N, C-alpha and C positions, 0 to 999 in steps of 0.2 A: 317155185310152186306158183303160178300164178289164178286169180279168183277173180269170179266173176259174181253177180248176184242176177236173179228172178224174182221180181214181182209178181205173185197171184190176186186177183181180186174178187171177192167176193160177189154173189149174185146182185146183178144191178138192176133194180126195182125200179118201171116207169120214169118217168121225166124227173122226179126229186133223186135218185139213183144215178143219171144221166149225167145230171146239173153237177151234182157231187165229182163225178170223174172229171168234168171238165176243169172243175174250180182246183180240186185237191189232186189229180193227178202233178201237172208241172211241180208242187212240191215235194211228192213223192220222188221223184225223178233227180230231185234237187238234191235231196236228203240220200237218197240210197245210190245214185247213177250208176242202175239198173240196164244190164246190157237187154232185157226183154221184158215184155208186161202180159201177163197174160188175163183178161176178166170173165167170167160168166155172164152172158148175156141175153139168159133163155127169157128172163123176165123185161128184157128192158123196154120192148114197147104196152104201153097200157098193163105192165104190171103182167102180162102173163104172153110170150111170144116175139120174135124179133121179127124187124123187118129191114130191108137193103138202105131205109134211112137211117132209122134208131143204130146198124149197126156201124155206119158211115162216121157218124156223130161220133161212137166211140173210136172208134178208128181215127180220125180226124183226133179226138183229144189226148192222141198219145198211148193209145193198146197196141199191141202188136199183132195179136191174135187171140179170137174171142169164142170161146167155147160156151156149154150149152148142158139140154138134159132131156126129161121127158115133154117138157114144156115148146120144144123148138118147131114142131111141126102146127101152132096153135094157129097163125095168122097164113092166110091163103099167100099171101106178098114172101113168103119164104121162099118158094120157087124160083123168083126172079134172085133173091139175095144169094141163091146154091149156086143159079147161074153165070152169076156176076162176080163173087167174092170170096176166093179160095182162103182167104184168113180165118173165115166162120166155118166152127166144125161143131157136127153134132155127134153124138158117143157112136165110138166105132161096134160097137155090138149090138147097134139096132139091126133089126131085118136086113139081110143082105140086099134087098129087094127095094129099101128104100132107099131116097134120092140122096145126096152130098157126101160126104167125107168126113172118116173119124180123126183123122191124123194128119201131121204135116209136119215136114222139116221148113224152117224158115232161117232167113240170112239175120245175122246180127252184128252189131259194131265188130270191127277190127280182123273183118274175116270169118269170124265165128259160126256156127248155124246151132240152134238152138231147135230142139223135134219137141213136139208137143200131142198128145194121145190123151182122146176124152174117152172115157170110158161112164156107163150107166152101173147104177146094184140093180137088183131083184124083189128085196126083199120090199115090201107094205108100199111098192110104185105103183103106177097107173096101169102102166103095161111089162109084161116080162120080155123084156130082152131078151139073147141069146146071151151065153158063159162069160163073164167078164175075165176068170182065172183063161179060159182058150183064146180071147181074141188079145189079152196081155200078151200069151205066150208063144201068137202068131204075128205080133208086130213088133216089140219090145225090143226082138235082135235083129229087126229088121232096121231102124230108127237107131239101133246103138250103131251097125254097121255104117251110119252116114256123119253121128254126130256123140260124144261122150254124155253129151247136157240133154237128158230127156224129161221135161215133165209130163206130169198123168194128171187132168181134172178126174178125181172119181164121182159123181154126180149119184149119191146114194142115201137114204133114208137111214138103212141102220146101222149102228156106230159099228156092231159086229163085222159085218163085211168090211167096213173101214180099214181097221184095223189089221182084217184076215189079209186083203190084198194090200197095204202096206208091208206085212210081214212075207207075204209073197213076192212081191217084186224090190224087197231089198236088198243092196248091191246089185242092181240093174235098173234102175232109175235114180236120176237124181234129187227129184222134188215129188212128191205123194199128198195132193193137197183136197179134203172133200169139200164138195157142194152141194147145196140142193136145202137143209135143214132151216138156212138163214142166220142159224144160233153159232153164233163163234164158240167153238172150245178153248180149253188150255191147257191142252196137252201136245203142244207142240214139242218135235224133239227128233236130233237124227238118232235113227237107226241103228243096232251094230254094225252092220253094213254098208253103211253112209248114205242111205238116205233121207231127207226132210221129211218130214211127217206132220200132218196134222187133220185132225178129226174133220173138222168141219172149218172151213175161215170166214164165214157168217156173211151179210149181204152187203150194199151200198144202196141206203135209201133211208125214210123214215123211221127210229126206233121210237118213236112216241105212234107206237101200231100192234099188231100182230101179224108178224111178219111180211112187214111194209102194207100189208091192207088196211084199212078202218077196222077199228076197233069194236064199232059198234055193230053194224054186220055182221064179221064173226062169231060175236056174241051171240047174235040174233039167230045165226043156221045152227052154232052150236045145242041152242037150247030147245028150241021149236023145232028143225029138223027141215024148216021150209025153205028151199030156195033164195036167194037174194043175191043182189050185185055187190060185186066185191072190187069196194073204188080204193085206188092207194091211197094213202093215208098223205101228208104234208109234214108233219114235225120232228123236230130232234135229227135230222137228216146226216148220216156218218157215211165213212166210205171205211169198211172193213175186208181186211186180207192178211197174206202173208209177207214175206221176200224169204230167199233162202240162199245161201252164199255157199259156192263151189268150185271146186278147184276146178280147170278148164280140161287139164289134160285129162284127167281119171274120171271127170262128173260126179267125183263124191262128192257130198255135199258136208261142209265144214260148221254149217249152225243155219240157225230157223227162228225167225223172231212174228210173232203175230202184231199185227196195225190194228188198229182204231183212229180215226180222225174225223171230230168234229165238223160240218161246214155251219161257217160263222153266217151271222146274219138270218135275215126271215126266211120261213120255209119256204117250199116253192110250192107256185100256185097255177094256177089255169091249164090248160089242158093237159090230158096227159097220154 
């Protein structure tokens, strides 16, 4: 039996998050020697949305695939991104009429291939996408026909949905990790069928914040109900994520470990 590692990086928030990926991903690659790195990048541009330039910055920093969620279409530049960069995914259960793609099979070292599926939850979300169960049923076997190594980013608010999909896909995918809440959970495990699972891998960005945004603005909105600008915060920048170790022949996960690495030095400043 031979094994490999897949690293999943949580929601990258603005300039501080992109800086953390650039500076900390080489350390993670040296430590774990992963065959594939996935990052959720839907908040990479100014804390909400993604552009071609911010996507390329993360890909050039060492990410192999970028996933997303409900903020994917925030920036008008996303249309150019969809046309030019196949390594960037939006949720597969978004409207079938939406542009972009929600899955891909990508080349990895030593002739291996890794499939990535991006799904979005329905509870407490701004949009109501199609059924993620139906999308998983439609796509997982198609992906497994090309490779036993299938990773799923499930971008969802409700822990109940995440746990439900984890159990539903147990034994059918290698690694399912949650994104969206920006708060890393402590429930990483290998499920009975051999799927690595964690409810949420957290975020990459300033933890001296509320979900990556300046806490004063968030407090003002919540207390007064008056709209205000949510600037990306700056302090205590960390990279959160998880790494799964899997059997290359069967795609079964053997272990999963959550990660959180602090970025040394001054907080990121300047334009976001």
